[in-house]
Every structure is written in C-alpha cells, then in structure tokens.
Phi, psi and omega in degrees: 000289180047192171293099192324142170304331178295333173291304182298328184272355188302335177305329191262347184289140179268139181247185187331301187263022173078014179274132182293143186272123180241168182292324183292320175296322177295313184297330183281314181282328176228072187301335177303333179280354186235322191300337181263014177255167183295147192256354174269190185274356181290151177053040186296318182292314178296326177295313179302317178290331179291313183300311176296321181286326174301312183299318180294322180288329176292317184282316180227086183291047178287167180288323177300319180290322175299318185300311182298316179299320182299314178299316182295315179301321177298312176297317178294320183299316171302314180295307185288332174302316171294316179295331181293341180277351182274117179284133171256110173299318185259336181238079179292337178296325178300320178293319174310307177301330176283324176295323180295321180292321178298314182295324181291322176301320175293315178300309184294322174296324178296319179299314180293324178295320179293316174300339187238030182296327185263009189304154163235017172287126185304307181297323176289322173307312180300318182294322180295321180290304190287329182258336183237004177057039180273102185286337171298328182288323178293323177299318174298313177299318185290329179294340179259007192299331183255005174289146180303329180298342178253321181296326184258020180240119182297314185296321184292327177293320176291321175299317182296320175307323180295331177286305184291341186296347179285334186212356174219087188290332176290319179289330169310305180303314182297319181290325180289326170297317181296321176309308179294329178292320179292342185294133187275156185301134178078004177262157177253126180293169171301131177299335180297332172306311184288316182303315185286320180298313183301308174309312185290320178297319181292317181294331180263016180054032176262078195284335174290323173298311184301317187293314181302317179282334172298322183287320179299313175309315175299315181296335180272001178101002179284126183253337183266059181231131182262105185258342183301307184299332180289317180299320178294330175293321181290311179292332184291331185263011175085014183274143176272141180271347193288325177290329174295320181302310188300317183292326180293316183296320183291317182291318177302314177300323185290321176300307182297332179276355186066027180248016186297142172235137184305119184265052186302328190267350189289000000 
C-alpha cells in the first residue's frame, strides 16, 4: 500500500480537458488543500505527496484514499516538526508556516482516525492499533490475517511481522520473507525488514544468514548496520565469506527484480 502508487503517479493522471494533474493545478483550484502547509522548501517531497493525496481523498473519500493520506501526513508531520525547530533569524514567518503545517498534520490525522473508527481496512486497522493502541482494531486485523488483502500485500506482511516479533520469531521470519517475495521489481523494501532479519539471525547464532542479509542491507543502501562482529564470528569459526558475498548479491538482485523466493533452507 504505502503512499499509494496511484498518488505518486497522480502527476500523470489526466483530468477533464486532458491536462495533467499537477501540484500547481491542485493548489490553484483548491487552495485550501495547500495553504495550511509550510510555505518554504523544507519537506518538499512530503508536502507534494500530501497535497496530491489530499486532492484524491477530497474527490473520492474512500478508505484507501484516507489510508494513503494518513501515511502521507504522518511522513510530512515527522519532517515538518523537525524543520519547525530550525530558527530563521531573518524570516521568522518561515518557522511559523512550518508550525502551522505541523498542526495541520495533527488535525488531519485526528480527523482521519475519527472518520475510520469502524473500518475493516487492514492498513487503517494497523494504524489504529499501532498508533492509538486500539486493541479492537488489532483483533479485527488478526482476523483478516489470511485474507488476500493482507497475504498479497508486502506492507501488511511487514506490519504483521512487527506484531509477531514479540512472541513468535519463526513466524516473524516467515512474514519478513513473504514481504520480500511480494516486493515489486525496482522497489526498495523497508530497511527494517533487513535490520530485523539480521537481528533475529544474529540472536539465534545463525551467522551465515545474518551476514548474508547484512550485506543485502548494505547493497540496498543501509549504512547503520554492524556487520564486523558477524564477520568476526564467521572467520573465527573458519567460514569463508566469498560464497556468502555471492549469495548476498544474487539474493539482492532477485529482490530488486521482484523474483525473490523464501530461502528458508539455505
């Protein structure tokens, strides 16, 4: 699901007169969707995604569009709240607009939560539980665990993994593998998928597995991963890293190509 591809591709969506729908067009036609966000260049990507998601939710207030907007506002809120702490000596109004944007994000997320209190949408159920500690939402979500809307969605598989990691680490690994299996070609999985796999394998002293996924993480651009201690464990036991390097590259390529298959037996 994430900030849906439909939102990210909305710049290419054609409207009535075959004109592309752009952020500028949205802000001109519906300024209320833009004016209460920050006015400077901070959080430019997140702001643009929120504006387009707001437009889609405004035109079609479906639960899917509300979910996309909720995710967009959460990302924007995290960014703009940090930016709001940056003081502008000469242009105080910029700081003020960031504060306004942050307050807008809080208000809008609260609205969406209120609008979707009785939802059965898996993503919204996860957010109600994980952000608001709504246990009834968790119960509903777990009841949908075998529904195609969950089993065929990479993000939902990852969400379930964050729940099961507290008490079922084997199932967590299966869910993380399924997350990677569902990853589409040229998309980058959430780095936490790799970080969690490395942590679990390291914990259970499966150092070959831990090293392989640590290298995959690095190939994916993750920098904050401690691989040296895992290397030391392997070399101390006489294991060669060459074959694992090859395996890591092959596995990384299969993930990037959308062809990953759970390597439970390697």
